[in-house]
N, C-alpha and C positions, 0 to 999 in steps of 0.2 A: 161882109157888110159893105155897102157902097163906100168908097173911100172918103168921100166928103162927109158922111155921117159918123164914120169912125173918127175921123180928124176932129170933128166938132165935139163928139162925146169924150174923147181922150183928153181934152183940154178942160174938162167939166171940173168945176171948183169943188164938187162933192166927193171926188175920188178918195177911196180909202185904201190903206196900206194893210196887208195881210201877211204875216210872217209865214215862212216855210214850214209845213207841217200842221198848220192850223186848219181846223175844220170850220168851213164857213156856214154850212148848214148840214143837218142830218136828215136822213130819209124819215118820214112821218111827222116831221115838224110843219107848223103851219108855215105857209109862204107869204110874205107881204112885199117882196120885191125880187127883182131879177138882176143880173150882173152882166157887165161887159168887161172882158179882160183887156186892160190897155198895157199891162206888162206882165211877165212871169207865166207860169203854167198852173192850171187847175185840173184836178182829176175828179171825174164823176164816177161814183161807185154805187152798185146796188147789190145787196146780200154779199159783201165782200168781194165782188167781181169788178173790175174796172170796165166801165162802159165806154168812157171817152176821155182823151186827154185834150184840153184846150189851151191854145196859146193866144197872144194878142190878136184882137178882133173876135175871139170866141164869146158866144152868148150862152148863158145857162140860167136855170131857175125861172124861166118864162112860163112853164106850164103852171105853176101854182097861181099866176096872175091871169091866165086864161080860163082855167077851170075851177079856181078857188078850192082846190083840194090840197091836202097835205103834200109835203115833198115826196117826189117818187124815188129819188136818189139822194145820196150824200155828196157834197162837194168839199174837197181837201185842196189846200194850196200845196202845190209840189215844190215851189220855189217862193221866194219872197215876190208878192204880186201887188199889183195895183188894179183896183176894180172901181168901176161906176156902177153904184147901185141906182136902180130905177125902181120907184114905188109905182102903185097902181095908178095914180093921178097922172105922173109923168109918162107911164106906159101908154096910157090912153091918149095923151097929148101927142106923143111921137107917132102913134098909129094914125091919127087924124092928119097930122102935119107932114109926115114924111112917109109917104108910100113905099118908098124902098127899104125903110126899116121895117114896116110891117110885112113886106115880102121876104125880107130876110129871116125874120122870126119864124114865118111860115116854112121856109125852106130848112131851117135848122130842125123844126119840129117833124117835118116829113122825112128827112134824112134819118133822124133817131128812130122814127116809127118802122121805116123800111129796114134798118139794121136789126131792130128787135124782132121783126117777123121773119128775117132771114136766119136767125139764130135758133 
């Protein structure tokens, strides 16, 4: 993510703390927000397989906001984490006001799609 946007979001007053080992969301659940990792590590899993491990600046959960479908993967905190939740209203605001945020979300989705096609 562009450094200035990450810095802005990392100071967000709505940050949440997630302890190591806690499931943030499960595959199949409805999704009402995406997350940005501001500290710690989060693992994305599908059918028991690790898809990706995210660190500071990582983005996840965005697909549920884009296509309004249930979660395609589970997210678990590997370490104590600090996350910025972004609901649909804020997501739309960020997309409209911060083009680099929109571009970063598209890059994340494209990278994950390419990886899944290569597997």
